[in-house]
C-alpha positions, 0 to 999 in steps of 0.5 A: 770107763763111763763111755764104754759102759754107756756104749754097752747099755746103748748097744743092748737096747738100754735106756738113759734111766737105766744107765743113770741108776747103774752109774750112781749105784754106790756099789758099782765101781765103773760109776765112780766118776759119776758118783764123784761128780754127784758128791762134789757138784750135786745130783743135777750136775751128775745127771747132766753129765750122764746125759752128755755121755749117753748122747755121745754113746748113742751116736757112736753105736748108731754109726758102727756095727757089731763085729762078732768074729775076726773074719767079719772084722776083716770083711769090714776092713776090706769094705773100708779099703774099697771105699777109700780107694774109690773116693776122690781125694782132691787137693794136696790136703786131700791126698795127704789125708789119704796117706794118713787114713791109709796109715790108720788102716794099716794099724787097724789091719794089725789090730784086727778091726776098725778099733785100734790104738795109735799115737800122733808120732807113730801115725806121722812116721807111717804116713811120712808127714810132719805132726803139724800137717797131721793135726791139720788133716785130722781137724779139717778133713778126716774127723769132720768127714767121718773117716776117723773118730778119736774115742780116747786121747792117749795118755802115758805110754798108751796111744789114742784109741781110734775108730776108722769110719766109712766117711759117711759124714762127708758133706762137701761135694762138687756137682757132677751134672753140668748144664749150659746155664751153669758155670763150670768153675766152682769155689775152692774147697777151703779144707783141700786148698784146691779148685775142684773141677768136673773131672776131679769131682766124679766119685764114680771114676776114682780108682786107686790101689791104696796098698801101693800108697801104704807101702811107698808113702813112708819113703823119703822120695815122696816127702813134701819137696820130693815126688810128693803125694800127687806122684804117689796117687798116680802110681796107685792109679796106674797099678790099679788100672794099667794103660791110662790116658791123662784124661783117665788119670784125672778121674781115677787119681782125682788130680787136676790135668796140670798136676797129672802132667807134672807128676807124670813128667817127673816119674818119666824123667826117672823111667818109672812110667812109660808113654806109649801113644796116649796111654801111660803105664808103669815100668816093670820095677817101678814100685821098687824104685827102679826105672827103665829106658823106653824107646818112646822117650823122644830125643828132647827128653833125657831119661835117667832110670832111677836106681831105687827110692833112696837115690831118688830122694837124694836127687830131690834133697829129701834123703834122711827126712824120715830118719830125722823125724824118727830121731826127733820123735824118739827124743820127745818120747824119751823126755816124756817118759822121764817126766812120767817117771818123775811124776810116778815116783813123787820125787821131791827135794830131800833134806840131807846132811853130809857126815864122813863123806856120807849123805844122811837123809833127815827124816821128816817128823812122824805125822802120827805123833800128835797130841791127844788134845788134837783128837776130835770126835768121829776120828777127825783131827783138830787143826792146832792153828784154828782149833777146828776139825781138819777136813782132810786128816783122819785118825787111822783105826790103829790110833795113829795119824797118817795122810796118804794122798790119792796119788801115792802108790805106797801102802801104809806099811811101806811108808812106816817101814821107810820112815823107821829105816830113816829114823834108825839111821838118823838116831845111830848117827846122833 
């Protein structure tokens, strides 16, 4: 809430002093947290907290644009998609990051703008990867390079709030202009776990169809031990620009030459790509997982046309990976929801007795039944042990004493009714 108010003040051209006065005003409901910090830790600590929130909000407003209509939101998403498709996603981790980013773009398109909600489990299922891999990609590629920003961590049944960026924080690059006096070998990118080369480091050549990747990445055939992400980007590159040579695929798909040959060989074994001379093209129904024989396969290579992505997954032993992942996530969600329900109901061990095969609840002592000698001036209550006023108890306006904690959702009348019912049953039994 505080961050949202700070972003609004920053967007309309306000100042930090105006934000401070707004949040610390006693009648402003949105400033309850800042007021609580001031009451608990002092005014200086509250102002320091507001300064941190303001710095974060100012940076967020400066790096985003105002979307005033749904049509403008779709234009923003189309520009993001074009930037994603022309960015070189180098290395195995980079290609995995592309799958995760494409999953978030799917969610953003459904939400109608860059701001959307998604949980880790939901994103992992959409991208066809594990949660462990997902977290690594978040922390090493997408968040540091400005592609994704988590605005709020999910809680309860609500996923985290995410904002899809344009990758403007991308600071790592491979020099594209080479000279005789400079080496053509570059240190490995620690985040991508691959040695970049002059061929794969040119952003101007990258060109893939991310829609194809978003449609196929959830299939078991493209799991880690299946065709993998390299075959996925090769399919996306060939769909965006048919009839490419290996040298052209190295640039358009941002894969090393050896990786391109290996992925093409796998796809060709299933009849999903065809080789004519120096160029490679997709089979007519390759995106559906159905291969086709070609006369140019050669006598030394046996082509077994694929009969769907499920059959391809069975051949690689990855069939059922997505189903097992979804079952695991469903079990984790059920356990988490059960824990939330226990917390929301404030369950605690009850004292019961069994009489005539019936369980009778033993009512707790009424908290409002106290001696008048324990009443202190100002509605406070004396602690019978220490003789000093207790900080947390007060006498209610009706003269009765009761303690309702902030986590208790029941009203005073509901508590009193529940106690009266239990007391009546107990007295009738007695």
